[in-house]
N, C-alpha and C positions, 0 to 999 in steps of 0.2 A: 524533634519529633520522631514520632516511633513509628518504624514502617512495615510491614508484615510480609517476612520472607518471602514468600512466594508470589508474589505479586508481579514481578517480572517474570518470573518463571509463566504465569495465568497469559497475561501479554504477550509472550513468544507463542503460544500455542493458540489462541485467536490468535495472531498474524499470520502461521503457518497455515491454521483452517482456511483462512480465507487466500492467501494468497493461488492457496491449491486449487483453488474455486479459477479464479481471476489468471488468463494467460493469454498473451496475446501469438499470434502468430505472423507468419510473411504473407499472410492473405489478406489477415485480418488482424491487423496490429490491438494494439491496447490505447487509450485514450486518458492522458493523465492530464488533469486539468488541475492550475491554484489560483487561486483569486486572491491577490494583494490586495491593498485599502485603495490601491490606486490605477491597475492594473490587472489582465487576466492573461496568464500562460499558459497553455495547452501543450503538450509534447506526445505524440507519437511512439513507443516504447513497445520495441517486437524482441520477444522475449528467448529468445531461440539461446 
């Protein structure tokens, strides 16, 4: 299987761009939600 050499670099750039905008604080933490097949998990993240 052939992969593009810049694929991971592009993915990392998109990830960094999104994380720059999304930031939790002590007053307003970020809500992270994971939905599995059977359960829903929620986590409050303080990005200090």
